[in-house]
Backbone as a printed PyTorch tensor [residue, N CA C, xyz], in Angstrom:
tensor([[[  0.8480,  -1.1770,   0.0000],
         [  0.0000,   0.0000,   0.0000],
         [  0.8920,   1.2380,   0.0000]],

        [[  0.6480,   2.1460,  -0.9260],
         [  1.5080,   3.3180,  -1.0680],
         [  1.3690,   4.2960,   0.1020]],

        [[  0.1820,   4.3830,   0.7050],
         [ -0.0080,   5.2770,   1.8400],
         [  0.8010,   4.7940,   3.0500]],

        [[  0.7660,   3.5100,   3.3100],
         [  1.5490,   2.9210,   4.4020],
         [  3.0330,   3.1240,   4.1510]],

        [[  3.4500,   2.9230,   2.9220],
         [  4.8520,   3.1200,   2.5550],
         [  5.2640,   4.5760,   2.7650]],

        [[  4.4110,   5.5150,   2.3710],
         [  4.6800,   6.9320,   2.5430],
         [  4.8730,   7.2630,   4.0270]],

        [[  4.0010,   6.7350,   4.8640],
         [  4.0920,   6.9790,   6.3090],
         [  5.3860,   6.3930,   6.8650]],

        [[  5.7100,   5.1720,   6.4730],
         [  6.9310,   4.5240,   6.9650],
         [  8.1870,   5.2980,   6.5780]],

        [[  8.2160,   5.8650,   5.3920],
         [  9.3820,   6.6120,   4.9220],
         [  9.4980,   7.9570,   5.6380]],

        [[  8.3750,   8.6260,   5.8930],
         [  8.3950,   9.9890,   6.4170],
         [  8.2840,  10.1080,   7.9360]],

        [[  7.8200,   9.0790,   8.6150],
         [  7.6510,   9.1450,  10.0690],
         [  9.0080,   9.0170,  10.7510]],

        [[  9.2990,   9.9390,  11.6650],
         [ 10.5390,   9.9060,  12.4340],
         [ 10.1920,   9.7370,  13.9130]],

        [[ 10.5640,   8.5870,  14.4590],
         [ 10.2810,   8.3380,  15.8740],
         [ 11.0630,   9.3440,  16.7100]],

        [[ 10.3950,  10.0870,  17.5910],
         [ 11.0750,  11.0900,  18.4070],
         [ 12.1010,  10.4640,  19.3610]],

        [[ 13.3380,  10.9030,  19.2720],
         [ 14.4190,  10.3470,  20.0970],
         [ 14.1550,  10.5330,  21.5860]],

        [[ 13.4440,  11.5940,  21.9400],
         [ 13.1740,  11.8610,  23.3610],
         [ 12.2750,  10.7990,  24.0030]],

        [[ 11.6240,   9.9810,  23.1970],
         [ 10.7170,   8.9580,  23.7360],
         [ 11.3370,   7.5670,  23.7800]],

        [[ 12.5570,   7.4160,  23.2770],
         [ 13.1780,   6.0860,  23.2070],
         [ 13.2930,   5.4060,  24.5670]],

        [[ 13.7020,   6.1240,  25.5860],
         [ 13.8880,   5.5140,  26.9110],
         [ 12.5700,   5.0860,  27.5410]],

        [[ 11.4860,   5.7480,  27.1800],
         [ 10.1810,   5.4490,  27.7780],
         [  9.4270,   4.3210,  27.0600]],

        [[  9.9550,   3.8450,  25.9210],
         [  9.3240,   2.7610,  25.1590],
         [  7.8570,   3.0550,  24.8350]],

        [[  7.5960,   4.2330,  24.3270],
         [  6.2270,   4.6310,  24.0080],
         [  5.9200,   4.2740,  22.5590]],

        [[  4.8110,   3.5570,  22.3610],
         [  4.3730,   3.1730,  21.0220],
         [  2.8710,   2.9630,  21.0590]],

        [[  2.2700,   2.7740,  19.9100],
         [  0.8350,   2.5400,  19.8430],
         [  0.2600,   3.0190,  18.5320]],

        [[ -1.0310,   3.2900,  18.5300],
         [ -1.7270,   3.6890,  17.3170],
         [ -2.3240,   5.0740,  17.5140]],

        [[ -1.9330,   6.0010,  16.6440],
         [ -2.4470,   7.3690,  16.6720],
         [ -3.4680,   7.4970,  15.5450]],

        [[ -4.6570,   7.9720,  15.8730],
         [ -5.7040,   8.1610,  14.8690],
         [ -5.7830,   9.6410,  14.5050]],

        [[ -5.5330,   9.9360,  13.2250],
         [ -5.5520,  11.3040,  12.7240],
         [ -6.6850,  11.4260,  11.7140]],

        [[ -7.5000,  12.4770,  11.8540],
         [ -8.5540,  12.7040,  10.8670],
         [ -8.2070,  13.9470,  10.0580]],

        [[ -8.6690,  13.9550,   8.8160],
         [ -8.4670,  15.1010,   7.9380],
         [ -9.4750,  15.0250,   6.8010]],

        [[ -9.5190,  16.0880,   6.0090],
         [-10.4030,  16.1500,   4.8540],
         [ -9.5380,  16.0850,   3.6050]],

        [[ -9.9080,  15.2120,   2.6660],
         [ -9.2460,  15.1600,   1.3690],
         [-10.0040,  16.1340,   0.4670]],

        [[ -9.3100,  17.1700,   0.0060],
         [ -9.9210,  18.2130,  -0.8070],
         [-10.0940,  17.7610,  -2.2600]],

        [[-10.7810,  18.5650,  -3.0520],
         [-11.0520,  18.2530,  -4.4610],
         [ -9.7800,  18.0370,  -5.2770]],

        [[ -8.6950,  18.6960,  -4.8880],
         [ -7.4440,  18.5770,  -5.6380],
         [ -6.5040,  17.5070,  -5.0740]],

        [[ -6.9360,  16.7600,  -4.0580],
         [ -6.1330,  15.6890,  -3.4800],
         [ -5.3000,  16.1160,  -2.2810]],

        [[ -5.2400,  17.4180,  -2.0000],
         [ -4.5320,  17.8730,  -0.8050],
         [ -5.3800,  17.5610,   0.4240]],

        [[ -4.7820,  17.6950,   1.5900],
         [ -5.5190,  17.4240,   2.8200],
         [ -5.5960,  18.6830,   3.6740]],

        [[ -6.6480,  18.7780,   4.4780],
         [ -6.8380,  19.9310,   5.3580],
         [ -7.5680,  19.4890,   6.6180]],

        [[ -7.7360,  20.3960,   7.5400],
         [ -8.4850,  20.1790,   8.7820],
         [ -7.9620,  18.9560,   9.5510]],

        [[ -6.6610,  18.9150,   9.7520],
         [ -6.0170,  17.7910,  10.4380],
         [ -6.2170,  17.8830,  11.9410]],

        [[ -6.5130,  16.7460,  12.5640],
         [ -6.5620,  16.7000,  14.0240],
         [ -6.3770,  15.2720,  14.5190]],

        [[ -5.8220,  15.1610,  15.7110],
         [ -5.6420,  13.8560,  16.3370],
         [ -6.9500,  13.4970,  17.0300]],

        [[ -7.5080,  12.3710,  16.6480],
         [ -8.7600,  11.8940,  17.2430],
         [ -8.4720,  11.1040,  18.5200]],

        [[ -7.4720,  10.2270,  18.4350],
         [ -7.0540,   9.4510,  19.6120],
         [ -5.5370,   9.3310,  19.5620]],

        [[ -4.8930,   9.8070,  20.5900],
         [ -3.4420,   9.8350,  20.6050],
         [ -2.8310,   8.8620,  21.5800]],

        [[ -1.5050,   8.8420,  21.5810],
         [ -0.7290,   7.9710,  22.4520],
         [  0.0730,   8.8050,  23.4530]],

        [[  0.7640,   9.8150,  22.9320],
         [  1.6190,  10.7050,  23.7270],
         [  1.7180,  12.0080,  22.9420]],

        [[  1.6960,  13.1570,  23.6010],
         [  1.7000,  14.4320,  22.8710],
         [  2.8160,  14.5690,  21.8200]],

        [[  4.0160,  14.1030,  22.1330],
         [  5.1300,  14.2210,  21.1760],
         [  4.9210,  13.2910,  19.9870]],

        [[  4.4550,  12.0760,  20.2600],
         [  4.1890,  11.1040,  19.1940],
         [  3.0170,  11.5710,  18.3360]],

        [[  1.9960,  12.1260,  18.9790],
         [  0.8240,  12.6460,  18.2580],
         [  1.2310,  13.7770,  17.3180]],

        [[  2.1330,  14.6270,  17.7750],
         [  2.6020,  15.7600,  16.9610],
         [  3.3170,  15.2680,  15.7030]],

        [[  4.1210,  14.2200,  15.8350],
         [  4.8280,  13.6670,  14.6850],
         [  3.8490,  13.0150,  13.7060]],

        [[  2.8530,  12.3060,  14.2180],
         [  1.8380,  11.6930,  13.3530],
         [  1.0690,  12.7750,  12.5900]],

        [[  0.7590,  13.8600,  13.2450],
         [  0.0630,  14.9760,  12.6160],
         [  0.9440,  15.6210,  11.5320]],

        [[  2.2270,  15.7540,  11.8090],
         [  3.1580,  16.3180,  10.8180],
         [  3.1680,  15.4830,   9.5410]],

        [[  3.2440,  14.1620,   9.7040],
         [  3.2810,  13.2650,   8.5480],
         [  1.9490,  13.3090,   7.7980]],

        [[  0.8420,  13.3460,   8.5130],
         [ -0.4750,  13.3980,   7.8620],
         [ -0.6180,  14.6520,   7.0100]],

        [[ -0.0260,  15.7480,   7.4520],
         [ -0.1110,  16.9950,   6.6930],
         [  0.7030,  16.9520,   5.4010]],

        [[  1.6300,  16.0050,   5.2890],
         [  2.4320,  15.8570,   4.0740],
         [  1.7120,  15.0600,   2.9820]],

        [[  0.6700,  14.3380,   3.3510],
         [ -0.0070,  13.4320,   2.4190],
         [ -0.7610,  14.2130,   1.3490]],

        [[ -0.6090,  13.7570,   0.1000],
         [ -1.3870,  14.2870,  -1.0170],
         [ -1.8710,  13.0890,  -1.8300]],

        [[ -3.1510,  13.0350,  -2.0630],
         [ -3.7400,  11.9350,  -2.8090],
         [ -3.7700,  12.2620,  -4.2990]],

        [[ -3.4230,  11.2930,  -5.1260],
         [ -3.4470,  11.4930,  -6.5800],
         [ -4.8800,  11.5740,  -7.0980]],

        [[ -5.7720,  10.8280,  -6.4650],
         [ -7.1660,  10.7910,  -6.9110],
         [ -8.0620,  11.2770,  -5.7810]],

        [[ -8.7600,  12.3950,  -5.9700],
         [ -9.6740,  12.8750,  -4.9290],
         [-10.9460,  12.0200,  -4.8980]],

        [[-11.7950,  12.2550,  -3.9140],
         [-13.0580,  11.5380,  -3.8280],
         [-13.9700,  11.9120,  -4.9910]],

        [[-14.7530,  10.9650,  -5.4390],
         [-15.6800,  11.2070,  -6.5530],
         [-17.0820,  10.7470,  -6.1570]],

        [[-18.0710,  11.5260,  -6.5670],
         [-19.4620,  11.1490,  -6.3590],
         [-20.2520,  11.6570,  -7.5580]],

        [[-20.9500,  10.7530,  -8.2280],
         [-21.7280,  11.0740,  -9.4260],
         [-20.8680,  11.7730, -10.4810]],

        [[-19.6130,  11.3210, -10.6050],
         [-18.7220,  11.8700, -11.6120],
         [-18.1020,  13.2060, -11.2710]],

        [[-18.3480,  13.7170, -10.0810],
         [-17.7870,  15.0090,  -9.6710],
         [-16.8270,  14.8060,  -8.4950]],

        [[-15.7890,  15.6420,  -8.4740],
         [-14.8430,  15.6040,  -7.3610],
         [-15.5150,  16.1840,  -6.1210]],

        [[-15.3540,  15.4880,  -4.9840],
         [-15.9530,  15.9500,  -3.7260],
         [-14.9250,  15.8670,  -2.5990]],

        [[-15.1590,  16.6420,  -1.5580],
         [-14.3400,  16.5700,  -0.3570],
         [-14.7400,  15.3190,   0.4260]],

        [[-13.7580,  14.6640,   1.0220],
         [-14.0150,  13.4280,   1.7560],
         [-13.3250,  13.4890,   3.1080]],

        [[-14.0560,  13.1610,   4.1550],
         [-13.4840,  13.0640,   5.4910],
         [-12.8020,  11.6980,   5.6140]],

        [[-11.6320,  11.6700,   6.2310],
         [-10.8490,  10.4370,   6.3020],
         [-10.2200,  10.3150,   7.6870]],

        [[-10.2240,   9.1190,   8.2470],
         [ -9.5690,   8.8460,   9.5250],
         [ -8.4610,   7.8360,   9.2570]],

        [[ -7.2400,   8.2100,   9.6030],
         [ -6.0720,   7.3910,   9.3130],
         [ -5.4360,   6.8930,  10.6020]],

        [[ -5.3950,   5.5680,  10.7960],
         [ -4.6650,   5.0350,  11.9570],
         [ -3.1790,   4.9170,  11.5870]],

        [[ -2.3230,   5.5120,  12.3960],
         [ -0.8870,   5.4070,  12.1790],
         [ -0.3080,   4.5790,  13.3190]],

        [[  0.1590,   3.3840,  12.9800],
         [  0.7180,   2.4840,  13.9810],
         [  2.1950,   2.8080,  14.1710]],

        [[  2.5420,   3.1110,  15.4020],
         [  3.9180,   3.4940,  15.7380],
         [  4.5540,   2.3640,  16.5350]],

        [[  5.6880,   1.8800,  16.0320],
         [  6.4410,   0.8480,  16.7420],
         [  7.7860,   1.4300,  17.1610]],

        [[  8.4400,   0.7650,  18.0910],
         [  9.7570,   1.2150,  18.5320],
         [ 10.7600,   0.9610,  17.4270]],

        [[ 11.6600,   1.9060,  17.1840],
         [ 12.6860,   1.6900,  16.1500],
         [ 13.6450,   0.5840,  16.5760]],

        [[ 14.1710,  -0.0880,  15.5820],
         [ 15.1030,  -1.1950,  15.8700],
         [ 16.5040,  -0.7090,  16.0250]]])
């Protein structure tokens, strides 16, 4: 999946959290606009403020090649993205 690959390449685990072994799933919601860009980003369910901030940063980088379509017209679409964060090896 290209979205998962994009997240894996761009997500940087915060070094300040390494000693605390913090990981989990951060849920970020946003709107996919008519042109494929994203807006109105927010964390719906977080793990830790620093980790949530990084997940939000990565979500803001996402651009979809194909926007939402309804009846042949481009439409805005609300999307909730779970970002699974694991400890770096």
